[in-house]
N, CA, C and O of each residue as an XYZ file, in Angstrom:
592
protein
N    -106.602    213.327   -144.238
C    -107.671    212.392   -144.551
C    -107.058    211.116   -145.123
O    -106.159    211.166   -145.963
N    -107.548    210.002   -144.666
C    -107.034    208.713   -145.116
C    -107.974    208.131   -146.156
O    -109.193    208.276   -146.066
N    -107.392    207.475   -147.138
C    -108.175    206.861   -148.187
C    -108.009    205.359   -148.135
O    -107.115    204.839   -147.467
N    -108.882    204.668   -148.850
C    -108.780    203.216   -148.925
C    -107.440    202.777   -149.500
O    -106.993    201.660   -149.238
N    -106.794    203.640   -150.280
C    -105.518    203.264   -150.855
C    -104.428    203.181   -149.797
O    -103.347    202.663   -150.077
N    -104.682    203.677   -148.585
C    -103.716    203.562   -147.505
C    -103.573    202.127   -147.028
O    -102.674    201.821   -146.245
N    -104.443    201.251   -147.488
C    -104.442    199.872   -147.075
C    -104.171    198.978   -148.268
O    -104.659    199.232   -149.369
N    -103.383    197.921   -148.044
C    -103.178    197.004   -149.157
C    -104.485    196.351   -149.544
O    -105.268    195.954   -148.682
N    -104.721    196.240   -150.833
C    -105.961    195.621   -151.270
C    -105.700    194.168   -151.605
O    -104.605    193.792   -152.023
N    -106.719    193.369   -151.414
C    -106.614    191.971   -151.817
C    -107.949    191.556   -152.380
O    -109.008    191.943   -151.885
N    -107.876    190.758   -153.430
C    -109.115    190.305   -154.046
C    -109.777    189.228   -153.214
O    -111.003    189.110   -153.217
N    -108.991    188.442   -152.503
C    -109.539    187.391   -151.659
C    -109.719    187.882   -150.240
O    -109.235    188.951   -149.867
N    -110.420    187.088   -149.458
C    -110.606    187.455   -148.063
C    -109.406    186.981   -147.263
O    -108.776    185.988   -147.628
N    -109.070    187.688   -146.155
C    -107.989    187.240   -145.298
C    -108.300    185.861   -144.730
O    -109.450    185.422   -144.708
N    -107.249    185.194   -144.273
C    -107.406    183.855   -143.708
C    -108.455    183.830   -142.616
O    -108.511    184.722   -141.770
N    -109.285    182.799   -142.643
C    -110.217    182.551   -141.556
C    -111.447    183.419   -141.508
O    -112.115    183.439   -140.474
N    -111.794    184.144   -142.566
C    -112.961    185.007   -142.449
C    -114.082    184.651   -143.409
O    -114.961    185.476   -143.659
N    -114.071    183.454   -143.945
C    -115.117    183.105   -144.898
C    -116.492    183.318   -144.283
O    -117.351    183.938   -144.911
N    -116.719    182.832   -143.097
C    -117.969    183.090   -142.388
C    -117.694    182.857   -140.913
O    -117.199    181.799   -140.524
N    -118.014    183.838   -140.107
C    -117.804    183.685   -138.672
C    -118.925    182.846   -138.088
O    -120.098    183.053   -138.400
N    -118.556    181.899   -137.239
C    -119.572    181.132   -136.528
C    -120.162    182.026   -135.437
O    -119.607    183.076   -135.115
N    -121.281    181.601   -134.880
C    -121.881    182.359   -133.780
C    -120.918    182.422   -132.607
O    -120.814    183.458   -131.951
N    -120.211    181.329   -132.333
C    -119.249    181.325   -131.231
C    -118.131    182.337   -131.475
O    -117.722    183.047   -130.556
N    -117.631    182.404   -132.726
C    -116.579    183.371   -133.048
C    -117.101    184.802   -132.904
O    -116.412    185.676   -132.379
N    -118.313    185.023   -133.372
C    -118.910    186.352   -133.264
C    -119.042    186.763   -131.809
O    -118.659    187.871   -131.433
N    -119.584    185.870   -130.990
C    -119.746    186.205   -129.574
C    -118.400    186.341   -128.879
O    -118.251    187.157   -127.969
N    -117.419    185.550   -129.301
C    -116.079    185.686   -128.709
C    -115.512    187.073   -129.019
O    -114.940    187.720   -128.142
N    -115.670    187.528   -130.256
C    -115.172    188.851   -130.619
C    -115.886    189.948   -129.835
O    -115.285    190.964   -129.485
N    -117.161    189.736   -129.567
C    -117.945    190.745   -128.843
C    -117.821    190.610   -127.325
O    -118.358    191.431   -126.582
N    -117.127    189.595   -126.875
C    -116.995    189.345   -125.443
C    -116.245    190.481   -124.737
O    -116.589    190.845   -123.613
N    -115.239    191.031   -125.383
C    -114.438    192.085   -124.774
C    -115.094    193.443   -125.020
O    -115.409    193.791   -126.158
N    -115.294    194.195   -123.960
C    -115.947    195.498   -124.094
C    -115.145    196.445   -124.983
O    -115.725    197.271   -125.688
N    -113.830    196.334   -124.957
C    -113.024    197.218   -125.806
C    -113.245    196.917   -127.285
O    -113.298    197.833   -128.105
N    -113.375    195.640   -127.627
C    -113.669    195.318   -129.035
C    -115.067    195.795   -129.402
O    -115.277    196.303   -130.503
N    -116.035    195.637   -128.484
C    -117.386    196.145   -128.758
C    -117.357    197.648   -128.976
O    -118.022    198.157   -129.878
N    -116.588    198.365   -128.157
C    -116.513    199.824   -128.293
C    -115.868    200.228   -129.618
O    -116.307    201.186   -130.255
N    -114.835    199.505   -130.031
C    -114.200    199.772   -131.328
C    -115.203    199.552   -132.453
O    -115.365    200.401   -133.329
N    -115.871    198.406   -132.419
C    -116.850    198.070   -133.460
C    -117.972    199.101   -133.487
O    -118.362    199.565   -134.558
N    -118.493    199.460   -132.319
C    -119.586    200.440   -132.250
C    -119.147    201.790   -132.816
O    -119.890    202.419   -133.569
N    -117.956    202.233   -132.460
C    -117.483    203.521   -132.973
C    -117.353    203.491   -134.496
O    -117.770    204.424   -135.182
N    -116.775    202.415   -135.012
C    -116.604    202.324   -136.462
C    -117.936    202.193   -137.188
O    -118.088    202.703   -138.298
N    -118.903    201.515   -136.574
C    -120.234    201.427   -137.185
C    -120.877    202.809   -137.259
O    -121.544    203.137   -138.241
N    -120.676    203.608   -136.232
C    -121.277    204.943   -136.188
C    -120.556    205.948   -137.081
O    -121.154    206.935   -137.510
N    -119.281    205.707   -137.364
C    -118.482    206.708   -138.074
C    -117.946    206.250   -139.414
O    -117.479    207.084   -140.189
N    -117.990    204.981   -139.719
C    -117.655    204.393   -141.018
C    -116.578    205.130   -141.815
O    -116.754    205.397   -143.003
N    -115.466    205.455   -141.160
C    -114.339    206.065   -141.856
C    -113.054    205.700   -141.126
O    -113.087    205.357   -139.944
N    -111.933    205.770   -141.815
C    -110.667    205.453   -141.167
C    -110.403    206.385   -139.985
O    -110.835    207.538   -139.973
N    -109.686    205.862   -138.998
C    -109.366    206.643   -137.813
C    -107.961    206.267   -137.357
O    -107.535    205.122   -137.509
N    -107.260    207.222   -136.808
C    -105.943    206.945   -136.246
C    -106.116    206.086   -135.000
O    -107.024    206.307   -134.198
N    -105.243    205.117   -134.852
C    -105.335    204.191   -133.741
C    -105.294    204.925   -132.397
O    -106.031    204.561   -131.480
N    -104.456    205.940   -132.267
C    -104.372    206.712   -131.024
C    -105.678    207.413   -130.696
O    -106.086    207.462   -129.536
N    -106.337    207.956   -131.717
C    -107.629    208.611   -131.497
C    -108.684    207.598   -131.058
O    -109.500    207.874   -130.179
N    -108.653    206.429   -131.679
C    -109.592    205.368   -131.318
C    -109.361    204.911   -129.877
O    -110.314    204.683   -129.132
N    -108.102    204.780   -129.495
C    -107.770    204.385   -128.121
C    -108.295    205.416   -127.122
O    -108.782    205.049   -126.053
N    -108.200    206.681   -127.457
C    -108.713    207.728   -126.573
C    -110.234    207.651   -126.443
O    -110.772    207.814   -125.348
N    -110.913    207.407   -127.534
C    -112.379    207.309   -127.511
C    -112.812    206.129   -126.643
O    -113.715    206.253   -125.816
N    -112.159    204.983   -126.841
C    -112.487    203.789   -126.056
C    -112.162    204.018   -124.580
O    -112.936    203.634   -123.704
N    -111.028    204.638   -124.310
C    -110.623    204.907   -122.931
C    -111.592    205.868   -122.245
O    -111.951    205.663   -121.086
N    -112.011    206.900   -122.945
C    -112.956    207.861   -122.368
C    -114.277    207.175   -122.028
O    -114.866    207.438   -120.979
N    -114.738    206.299   -122.911
C    -115.984    205.573   -122.630
C    -115.806    204.658   -121.431
O    -116.666    204.589   -120.553
N    -114.685    203.960   -121.404
C    -114.402    203.028   -120.317
C    -114.314    203.730   -118.966
O    -114.720    203.169   -117.948
N    -113.789    204.951   -118.950
C    -113.613    205.693   -117.707
C    -114.736    206.708   -117.467
O    -114.674    207.509   -116.534
N    -115.758    206.660   -118.318
C    -116.915    207.549   -118.179
C    -116.496    209.016   -118.039
O    -116.897    209.721   -117.112
N    -115.679    209.440   -118.995
C    -115.191    210.808   -119.003
C    -115.060    211.267   -120.448
O    -115.502    210.577   -121.367
N    -114.462    212.411   -120.645
C    -114.215    212.909   -121.997
C    -112.754    212.665   -122.364
O    -111.915    212.432   -121.494
N    -112.465    212.720   -123.646
C    -111.087    212.546   -124.114
C    -110.190    213.610   -123.480
O    -109.060    213.320   -123.085
N    -110.685    214.816   -123.387
C    -109.884    215.912   -122.827
C    -109.517    215.683   -121.365
O    -108.484    216.171   -120.906
N    -110.340    214.955   -120.634
C    -110.091    214.741   -119.204
C    -109.330    213.452   -118.895
O    -109.073    213.151   -117.729
N    -108.974    212.700   -119.912
C    -108.230    211.461   -119.687
C    -106.832    211.748   -119.169
O    -106.205    212.736   -119.552
N    -106.352    210.876   -118.291
C    -104.959    210.961   -117.862
C    -104.121    210.134   -118.824
O    -104.651    209.301   -119.560
N    -102.825    210.363   -118.819
C    -101.950    209.588   -119.708
C    -101.974    208.111   -119.312
O    -101.856    207.242   -120.176
N    -102.124    207.817   -118.028
C    -102.200    206.422   -117.569
C    -103.459    205.750   -118.105
O    -103.409    204.604   -118.550
N    -104.588    206.457   -118.066
C    -105.834    205.899   -118.593
C    -105.702    205.611   -120.086
O    -106.146    204.567   -120.564
N    -105.094    206.534   -120.817
C    -104.887    206.335   -122.257
C    -104.008    205.108   -122.509
O    -104.340    204.255   -123.333
N    -102.900    205.030   -121.801
C    -101.934    203.957   -122.021
C    -102.519    202.592   -121.686
O    -102.231    201.620   -122.383
N    -103.336    202.492   -120.634
C    -103.925    201.213   -120.234
C    -104.886    200.671   -121.291
O    -105.142    199.467   -121.327
N    -105.407    201.516   -122.128
C    -106.281    201.072   -123.205
C    -105.491    200.927   -124.506
O    -105.721    199.992   -125.273
N    -104.569    201.845   -124.751
C    -103.800    201.842   -126.000
C    -103.054    200.529   -126.197
O    -103.131    199.923   -127.266
N    -102.344    200.094   -125.185
C    -101.492    198.912   -125.317
C    -102.293    197.653   -125.661
O    -101.937    196.961   -126.615
N    -103.375    197.322   -124.913
C    -104.155    196.133   -125.302
C    -104.811    196.259   -126.676
O    -104.924    195.266   -127.395
N    -105.245    197.467   -127.050
C    -105.807    197.638   -128.393
C    -104.731    197.356   -129.434
O    -104.974    196.629   -130.397
N    -103.561    197.920   -129.248
C    -102.455    197.779   -130.190
C    -101.986    196.333   -130.305
O    -101.757    195.835   -131.407
N    -101.843    195.659   -129.163
C    -101.257    194.322   -129.158
C    -102.251    193.191   -129.372
O    -101.897    192.150   -129.925
N    -103.488    193.386   -128.939
C    -104.430    192.261   -128.949
C    -105.706    192.513   -129.744
O    -105.981    191.813   -130.718
N    -106.472    193.492   -129.337
C    -107.835    193.651   -129.855
C    -107.893    194.016   -131.341
O    -108.631    193.387   -132.099
N    -107.128    195.021   -131.764
C    -107.177    195.416   -133.171
C    -106.586    194.352   -134.087
O    -107.163    194.086   -135.141
N    -105.448    193.723   -133.728
C    -104.967    192.626   -134.582
C    -105.975    191.478   -134.710
O    -106.102    190.884   -135.781
N    -106.685    191.168   -133.632
C    -107.675    190.087   -133.683
C    -108.814    190.448   -134.636
O    -109.233    189.615   -135.439
N    -109.317    191.680   -134.554
C    -110.387    192.120   -135.454
C    -109.892    192.164   -136.902
O    -110.649    191.872   -137.829
N    -108.631    192.526   -137.093
C    -108.044    192.550   -138.435
C    -107.929    191.138   -139.007
O    -108.264    190.912   -140.170
N    -107.462    190.195   -138.202
C    -107.318    188.807   -138.676
C    -108.661    188.218   -139.093
O    -108.711    187.387   -140.000
N    -109.741    188.629   -138.453
C    -111.068    188.122   -138.781
C    -111.739    188.930   -139.893
O    -112.864    188.624   -140.290
N    -111.050    189.966   -140.400
C    -111.581    190.737   -141.521
C    -112.655    191.738   -141.140
O    -113.389    192.218   -142.003
N    -112.756    192.060   -139.855
C    -113.760    193.017   -139.379
C    -113.279    194.442   -139.630
O    -114.067    195.331   -139.953
N    -111.982    194.639   -139.476
C    -111.350    195.931   -139.741
C    -110.106    195.676   -140.576
O    -109.634    194.545   -140.694
N    -109.593    196.743   -141.145
C    -108.262    196.724   -141.723
C    -107.421    197.581   -140.798
O    -107.702    198.763   -140.601
N    -106.394    196.979   -140.238
C    -105.547    197.663   -139.269
C    -104.141    197.736   -139.813
O    -103.438    196.727   -139.857
N    -103.727    198.897   -140.223
C    -102.369    199.124   -140.689
C    -101.562    199.538   -139.460
O    -101.503    200.715   -139.104
N    -100.944    198.546   -138.821
C    -100.263    198.777   -137.551
C     -99.084    199.735   -137.722
O     -98.840    200.567   -136.847
N     -98.360    199.635   -138.817
C     -97.219    200.519   -139.043
C     -97.634    201.982   -139.138
O     -96.959    202.860   -138.599
N     -98.719    202.236   -139.809
C     -99.195    203.623   -139.974
C    -100.142    204.044   -138.858
O    -100.448    205.227   -138.704
N    -100.606    203.064   -138.077
C    -101.498    203.375   -136.967
C    -102.879    203.797   -137.421
O    -103.478    204.703   -136.842
N    -103.393    203.136   -138.467
C    -104.695    203.503   -139.028
C    -105.632    202.306   -138.972
O    -105.254    201.184   -139.310
N    -106.853    202.565   -138.541
C    -107.891    201.537   -138.458
C    -109.007    201.942   -139.411
O    -109.451    203.090   -139.424
N    -109.450    200.976   -140.205
C    -110.518    201.250   -141.171
C    -111.547    200.135   -141.103
O    -111.181    198.961   -141.054
N    -112.830    200.482   -141.100
C    -113.863    199.442   -141.120
C    -113.891    198.726   -142.466
O    -113.510    199.285   -143.494
N    -114.347    197.488   -142.438
C    -114.565    196.744   -143.677
C    -116.068    196.565   -143.865
O    -116.858    196.902   -142.983
N    -116.451    196.036   -145.015
C    -117.864    195.779   -145.274
C    -118.435    194.764   -144.279
O    -119.635    194.763   -144.004
N    -117.591    193.927   -143.759
C    -118.008    192.872   -142.839
C    -118.458    193.419   -141.478
O    -119.157    192.728   -140.736
N    -118.072    194.625   -141.155
C    -118.376    195.215   -139.851
C    -119.875    195.281   -139.582
O    -120.310    195.083   -138.448
N    -120.665    195.555   -140.613
C    -122.118    195.709   -140.437
C    -122.794    194.469   -139.877
O    -123.870    194.569   -139.287
N    -122.186    193.304   -140.048
C    -122.795    192.085   -139.518
C    -122.861    192.090   -137.995
O    -123.569    191.274   -137.404
N    -122.133    192.999   -137.354
C    -122.135    193.077   -135.888
C    -123.213    194.017   -135.349
O    -123.497    194.011   -134.151
N    -123.814    194.823   -136.223
C    -124.799    195.807   -135.763
C    -125.957    195.173   -134.983
O    -126.287    195.681   -133.911
N    -126.589    194.099   -135.455
C    -127.713    193.533   -134.698
C    -127.305    193.037   -133.311
O    -128.082    193.121   -132.360
N    -126.096    192.528   -133.207
C    -125.630    192.033   -131.915
C    -125.425    193.178   -130.935
O    -125.766    193.056   -129.758
N    -124.871    194.289   -131.411
C    -124.675    195.436   -130.534
C    -126.002    196.089   -130.175
O    -126.171    196.582   -129.059
N    -126.941    196.095   -131.109
C    -128.266    196.633   -130.805
C    -128.960    195.779   -129.757
O    -129.675    196.311   -128.908
N    -128.763    194.460   -129.798
C    -129.347    193.570   -128.788
C    -128.762    193.876   -127.420
O    -129.488    193.877   -126.426
N    -127.462    194.134   -127.351
C    -126.831    194.490   -126.080
C    -127.376    195.822   -125.590
O    -127.612    195.987   -124.393
N    -127.582    196.782   -126.498
C    -128.151    198.069   -126.110
C    -129.537    197.903   -125.510
O    -129.879    198.578   -124.540
N    -130.339    197.008   -126.079
C    -131.678    196.741   -125.549
C    -131.562    196.206   -124.119
O    -132.286    196.642   -123.224
N    -130.661    195.276   -123.922
C    -130.481    194.700   -122.596
C    -129.974    195.753   -121.622
O    -130.472    195.846   -120.500
N    -128.990    196.547   -122.035
C    -128.472    197.596   -121.167
C    -129.567    198.584   -120.799
O    -129.596    199.088   -119.676
N    -130.465    198.865   -121.732
C    -131.566    199.777   -121.462
C    -132.530    199.254   -120.418
O    -133.224    200.034   -119.766
N    -132.580    197.933   -120.252
C    -133.454    197.345   -119.239
C    -132.802    197.326   -117.865
O    -133.433    196.954   -116.875
N    -131.526    197.732   -117.809
C    -130.787    197.862   -116.559
C    -130.797    196.593   -115.720
O    -131.211    196.605   -114.561
N    -130.338    195.503   -116.313
C    -130.198    194.265   -115.567
C    -129.077    194.428   -114.554
O    -128.025    194.980   -114.874
N    -129.297    193.949   -113.330
C    -128.284    194.035   -112.291
C    -127.114    193.104   -112.596
O    -125.961    193.454   -112.345
N    -127.399    191.938   -113.127
C    -126.362    190.962   -113.429
C    -125.900    191.170   -114.856
O    -126.667    190.956   -115.796
N    -124.660    191.585   -115.028
C    -124.151    191.813   -116.371
C    -123.198    190.706   -116.794
O    -122.434    190.875   -117.744
N    -123.236    189.593   -116.108
C    -122.362    188.470   -116.423
C    -123.070    187.444   -117.268
O    -123.570    187.761   -118.347
N    -123.120    186.204   -116.785
C    -123.685    185.101   -117.575
C    -125.143    185.311   -117.971
O    -125.555    184.912   -119.060
N    -125.924    185.936   -117.089
C    -127.341    186.156   -117.408
C    -127.463    187.067   -118.626
O    -128.241    186.784   -119.537
N    -126.702    188.155   -118.647
C    -126.764    189.069   -119.792
C    -126.310    188.354   -121.061
O    -126.887    188.564   -122.128
N    -125.291    187.521   -120.957
C    -124.812    186.776   -122.115
C    -125.908    185.884   -122.678
O    -126.121    185.846   -123.889
N    -126.599    185.172   -121.807
C    -127.680    184.295   -122.259
C    -128.822    185.084   -122.883
O    -129.369    184.685   -123.911
N    -129.176    186.190   -122.269
C    -130.258    187.024   -122.802
C    -129.851    187.592   -124.162
O    -130.654    187.613   -125.095
N    -128.604    188.052   -124.269
C    -128.112    188.597   -125.533
C    -128.185    187.546   -126.633
O    -128.630    187.831   -127.745
N    -127.749    186.334   -126.317
C    -127.807    185.261   -127.311
C    -129.249    184.950   -127.701
O    -129.539    184.712   -128.874
N    -130.153    184.950   -126.721
C    -131.558    184.675   -127.008
C    -132.151    185.729   -127.915
O    -132.842    185.400   -128.879
N    -131.893    186.993   -127.621
C    -132.399    188.087   -128.456
C    -131.817    187.987   -129.855
O    -132.524    188.184   -130.844
N    -130.532    187.681   -129.937
C    -129.886    187.562   -131.246
C    -130.515    186.437   -132.061
O    -130.759    186.599   -133.256
N    -130.777    185.306   -131.426
C    -131.403    184.193   -132.147
C    -132.791    184.568   -132.639
O    -133.168    184.237   -133.763
N    -133.551    185.260   -131.797
C    -134.906    185.680   -132.181
C    -134.855    186.649   -133.353
O    -135.662    186.561   -134.279
N    -133.883    187.589   -133.307
C    -133.774    188.600   -134.358
C    -133.374    187.984   -135.695
O    -133.658    188.566   -136.742
N    -132.723    186.825   -135.687
C    -132.230    186.215   -136.917
C    -133.097    185.073   -137.417
O    -132.672    184.332   -138.304
N    -134.283    184.909   -136.884
C    -135.172    183.841   -137.356
C    -135.996    184.285   -138.532
O    -136.798    183.509   -139.053
């Protein structure tokens, strides 16, 4: 079991996280792997090993179970999470990512993403055929309405 003491504490916020702009928020949510990481941490609100998180994201991406994943499927998700997605979320203060120990922990800031993910869930539930720019515009519209 991992504790908060596994992460260095700081009284101040990390660089660049005073307040995320809407553009920064949507940029972070643009990648499905980052959305899957955020969604998992919102649902489980506890530290997780990076390898386990990569397996969960990979299984969702490949519409299978962790047990049925191939090593290639795992690796194709693990590497981008390790090199890009988790460091980006850490720099913005959304997670605490101890890369050396391979541990990911949610921060208090993570909850600010819940309404955005719920808006995407609403859109996905309506089964729009176009999941590109149209979904993005609809998601932004729903988010604006929810925050008025």
